[in-house]
C-alpha positions as CSV (number, residue, x, y, z in Angstrom):
1,M,-75.8,23.3,32.2
2,L,-75.9,21.0,29.2
3,V,-77.6,23.7,27.1
4,L,-75.0,26.3,28.3
5,G,-72.2,23.9,27.4
6,L,-73.6,23.4,23.9
7,L,-74.1,27.2,23.4
8,F,-70.5,27.9,24.6
9,G,-69.1,25.2,22.3
10,A,-71.0,26.5,19.3
11,G,-69.8,30.0,20.1
12,L,-66.2,28.9,20.2
13,M,-66.5,27.0,16.9
14,L,-68.0,30.0,15.2
15,A,-65.3,32.3,16.7
16,A,-62.6,30.0,15.5
17,R,-63.9,30.0,11.9
18,L,-64.4,33.8,11.9
19,L,-60.9,34.5,13.3
20,A,-59.0,31.9,11.3
21,G,-57.2,33.4,8.3
22,K,-57.5,31.9,4.9
23,E,-54.5,29.8,3.9
24,N,-52.5,31.1,1.0
25,P,-53.7,29.1,-2.1
26,L,-50.1,29.1,-3.3
27,I,-49.1,26.7,-0.5
28,E,-51.2,23.9,-1.9
29,E,-49.9,24.5,-5.4
30,V,-46.3,24.4,-4.2
31,Y,-47.0,21.3,-2.1
32,K,-48.3,19.5,-5.1
33,R,-45.0,20.0,-6.9
34,L,-42.8,18.6,-4.0
35,P,-41.9,14.9,-3.7
36,G,-43.6,14.5,-0.4
37,I,-40.9,12.4,1.3
38,N,-40.4,14.8,4.2
39,C,-36.7,14.3,4.4
40,G,-35.8,17.7,5.9
41,A,-32.9,18.4,3.5
42,C,-34.4,21.8,2.7
43,G,-34.0,22.8,6.4
44,Y,-37.7,22.5,7.2
45,K,-39.4,19.7,9.1
46,G,-41.3,18.5,6.1
47,C,-42.6,19.3,2.6
48,R,-45.7,21.2,4.0
49,Q,-43.5,23.6,6.0
50,Y,-41.2,24.1,3.0
51,A,-44.3,24.7,0.8
52,E,-45.4,27.4,3.2
53,A,-41.9,29.0,3.1
54,V,-41.7,29.0,-0.7
55,A,-45.2,30.5,-0.9
56,G,-43.9,33.2,1.5
57,G,-40.9,34.0,-0.8
58,E,-38.2,31.4,0.3
59,A,-35.8,30.1,-2.3
60,V,-37.3,27.5,-4.7
61,N,-34.2,25.4,-5.2
62,K,-33.8,23.9,-1.7
63,C,-35.7,20.7,-2.4
64,V,-32.8,18.3,-2.9
65,P,-34.9,15.1,-3.7
66,G,-37.0,17.1,-6.2
67,G,-33.9,18.1,-8.1
68,V,-33.8,20.4,-11.1
69,D,-37.3,19.6,-12.3
70,C,-38.9,20.4,-9.0
71,A,-36.9,23.7,-8.7
72,A,-37.8,24.7,-12.2
73,A,-41.5,24.0,-11.6
74,L,-41.5,26.0,-8.4
75,A,-39.7,28.9,-10.1
76,E,-42.2,29.0,-12.9
77,L,-45.1,28.9,-10.4
78,M,-43.6,31.7,-8.3
79,G,-42.5,33.7,-11.2
80,V,-38.9,33.9,-10.2
81,E,-35.6,33.2,-11.9
82,F,-34.5,29.5,-11.7
83,Q,-30.9,28.9,-10.6
84,E,-29.7,25.3,-10.9
85,T,-27.7,24.0,-8.0
86,V,-24.8,21.5,-8.0
87,K,-25.9,17.9,-7.7
88,L,-24.5,16.3,-4.5
89,R,-24.2,12.7,-3.3
90,A,-23.1,11.1,-0.1
91,V,-19.7,9.4,0.2
92,V,-18.1,7.3,3.0
93,H,-14.6,8.2,4.2
94,C,-13.7,4.7,5.3
95,Q,-12.6,1.6,3.5
96,G,-11.9,-0.5,6.6
97,G,-14.3,-3.3,6.2
98,T,-13.9,-6.8,7.6
99,G,-11.4,-7.6,4.8
100,H,-9.0,-4.8,5.8
101,C,-9.9,-3.9,9.4
102,G,-11.6,-6.9,11.0
103,G,-10.2,-6.8,14.5
104,E,-12.3,-6.1,17.6
105,R,-11.3,-4.7,20.9
106,F,-14.1,-6.5,22.8
107,L,-17.2,-8.5,22.2
108,Y,-20.2,-6.2,21.7
109,V,-23.6,-7.6,22.5
110,G,-25.7,-4.4,22.7
111,E,-28.2,-2.8,20.3
112,Q,-27.2,-3.3,16.7
113,D,-26.9,0.4,16.0
114,C,-23.8,2.5,15.3
115,R,-24.8,5.2,17.7
116,A,-25.4,2.8,20.6
117,A,-22.1,1.0,19.9
118,H,-20.2,4.2,19.6
119,I,-21.1,5.3,23.1
120,T,-20.1,1.9,24.5
121,S,-16.4,2.5,25.1
122,G,-16.1,3.9,21.6
123,G,-17.4,0.7,19.9
124,P,-15.8,-2.7,19.4
125,K,-13.8,-2.0,16.3
126,D,-10.0,-1.9,16.5
127,C,-10.0,1.4,14.6
128,L,-11.5,4.1,16.7
129,Y,-12.3,6.2,13.7
130,G,-13.7,3.6,11.3
131,C,-17.2,2.5,10.3
132,L,-18.8,0.4,13.0
133,G,-20.8,-1.5,10.3
134,F,-24.3,-1.7,12.0
135,G,-26.0,0.1,9.1
136,S,-27.6,3.0,11.0
137,C,-27.0,5.2,7.9
138,A,-28.8,2.7,5.6
139,A,-31.7,2.6,8.1
140,V,-32.4,6.3,7.8
141,C,-32.0,6.7,4.0
142,P,-35.5,7.6,2.7
143,V,-34.8,6.3,-0.9
144,D,-32.8,3.1,-0.1
145,A,-29.7,4.4,-1.7
146,I,-27.5,2.8,1.0
147,T,-27.0,-0.9,1.4
148,M,-24.6,-2.8,3.7
149,G,-22.0,-4.9,2.0
150,E,-20.6,-8.2,3.1
151,D,-17.6,-6.4,4.4
152,R,-19.9,-4.4,6.8
153,L,-19.4,-1.1,5.0
154,P,-22.2,1.0,3.6
155,K,-22.4,1.1,-0.2
156,I,-24.0,4.3,-1.5
157,D,-25.6,4.4,-5.0
158,G,-24.7,7.9,-6.2
159,E,-27.4,7.8,-8.9
160,V,-30.1,7.1,-6.3
161,C,-28.8,9.3,-3.5
162,I,-30.8,12.5,-3.1
163,A,-28.2,14.2,-0.8
164,C,-30.8,14.7,2.0
165,G,-28.0,14.5,4.6
166,L,-29.8,12.2,7.0
167,C,-27.0,9.7,6.8
168,V,-24.5,12.4,7.5
169,K,-26.3,13.4,10.7
170,T,-26.8,9.8,11.8
171,C,-23.2,8.5,11.5
172,P,-21.7,8.9,15.0
173,R,-18.2,9.1,13.7
174,G,-18.8,11.7,11.0
175,L,-17.6,9.3,8.2
176,I,-20.1,10.5,5.6
177,T,-20.1,13.8,3.8
178,L,-21.9,15.3,0.8
179,L,-19.7,15.8,-2.3
180,P,-20.4,17.2,-5.7
181,A,-21.4,14.2,-7.9
182,A,-18.9,15.3,-10.5
183,Y,-16.0,14.6,-8.1
184,K,-14.9,11.0,-8.4
185,T,-11.9,10.9,-6.1
186,Y,-11.9,11.4,-2.3
187,L,-10.1,10.2,0.8
188,G,-11.4,6.9,2.1
189,C,-9.9,7.2,5.6
190,S,-10.7,9.2,8.7
191,S,-8.1,8.0,11.1
192,H,-5.9,10.6,12.9
193,D,-3.5,8.1,14.3
194,R,0.2,7.9,13.2
195,A,1.6,5.3,10.9
196,K,2.3,2.4,13.2
197,A,-1.0,2.7,15.0
198,V,-2.9,2.7,11.7
199,K,-1.0,-0.2,10.3
200,D,-1.7,-2.3,13.4
201,V,-5.4,-2.2,12.8
202,C,-6.0,-1.4,9.0
203,D,-4.1,-2.1,5.8
204,V,-5.8,0.7,3.8
205,G,-5.6,3.4,6.4
206,C,-3.8,6.7,5.9
207,I,-0.3,6.7,7.5
208,A,0.2,10.4,7.3
209,C,3.2,10.1,5.0
210,Q,2.2,13.4,3.3
211,L,3.2,12.1,-0.1
212,C,-0.1,13.0,-1.6
213,A,0.3,16.6,-0.4
214,R,3.8,16.9,-1.7
215,K,2.9,15.5,-5.2
216,D,-0.4,17.2,-5.7
217,P,0.1,19.6,-8.7
218,H,-2.7,21.9,-7.4
219,E,-1.2,22.3,-4.0
220,A,-4.8,21.7,-2.7
221,I,-4.0,19.2,0.0
222,R,-2.9,20.2,3.5
223,M,-2.2,17.9,6.5
224,E,-4.3,18.5,9.6
225,S,-4.1,16.2,12.6
226,D,-2.2,13.6,10.6
227,L,-4.9,13.4,7.9
228,P,-5.0,15.0,4.4
229,V,-7.6,17.7,4.0
230,L,-8.7,18.2,0.4
231,D,-9.6,21.6,-1.1
232,Y,-12.0,20.5,-3.8
233,E,-12.6,24.0,-5.1
234,K,-8.9,24.8,-5.6
235,A,-8.2,21.5,-7.4
236,E,-11.6,21.4,-9.1
237,G,-12.0,18.0,-7.7
238,D,-8.9,16.6,-9.5
239,F,-7.0,14.5,-7.0
240,R,-5.9,11.8,-9.4
241,V,-2.3,12.2,-8.6
242,A,-2.9,12.0,-4.9
243,A,-4.7,8.7,-5.4
244,E,-2.0,7.4,-7.7
245,V,0.9,8.1,-5.3
246,C,-0.8,7.0,-2.1
247,P,1.2,3.9,-0.8
248,T,-1.7,2.4,1.2
249,G,-4.6,3.0,-1.3
250,S,-6.4,5.3,1.1
251,Y,-8.1,7.2,-1.7
252,V,-11.3,6.1,-3.3
253,V,-11.3,6.4,-7.1
254,E,-14.6,5.8,-8.9
255,G,-14.0,4.5,-12.3
256,A,-10.7,4.1,-14.1
257,L,-7.9,6.2,-12.8
258,P,-6.5,8.4,-15.5
259,E,-2.7,8.7,-15.9
260,P,-1.0,11.3,-13.7
261,V,-0.5,14.7,-15.2
262,A,2.6,15.2,-17.3
263,A,4.2,17.6,-14.8
264,V,4.2,15.0,-12.1
265,Q,5.4,12.2,-14.4
266,A,8.3,14.4,-15.4
267,E,9.1,15.1,-11.7
268,E,9.1,11.4,-10.9
269,E,11.3,10.6,-13.9
270,A,13.8,13.3,-12.8
271,E,13.9,11.9,-9.2
272,A,14.4,8.3,-10.6
273,S,17.4,9.5,-12.7
């Protein structure tokens, strides 16, 4: 029996080697050019799977962490035309940290995780739309681009962020989105409550006054469920006026805010007179 077992085992090993197909040598060459952090931003489970896809003819510019250099190297290897993609970074649509929205509906003593807190009666925070502040997004970031501030809000370093989207998937309240890095103004609120309900819990929340939509020179802002929806393509990312006229400071502006455009200034002067 022992001899038969050894013979069968040897036969199976030999058959496996004979039947196994040779791996495409391009896969290893592609894999060497990938960052190897297995973030999944390309849509595949890891770098190895993406390498197999590229070797099989998949687009070479789907590796977000690798950026332009990686895509160019893969394009050269595969002998295809390189098309540069728009650089993205993650942004947080909430400014309701402890300094602006510090109230709690109940004492939460569960797991210190946003997802766990969210499924516990909607979480302890007064604002049912705001950041819960337990740092689940920071925990999943593969490049440490997210840190938690003293106000219990995530701070995202746009220069370090690789736009892998893991934080977007992790946030149970959908407060994080990927935005073109060139766009410096965005809405820092996600509440769909009306004015009084917002003011009762947060002093930087959107009160649905619609002033930003009325004043926007690009007509690229529409109201949806009492919250402004920004059409970045139509406005080419220029929402300076919306940020300037917002009475509650619900817009986030990175860097110095330029003066409103001349047309809006003229309109305001006419209204004042």
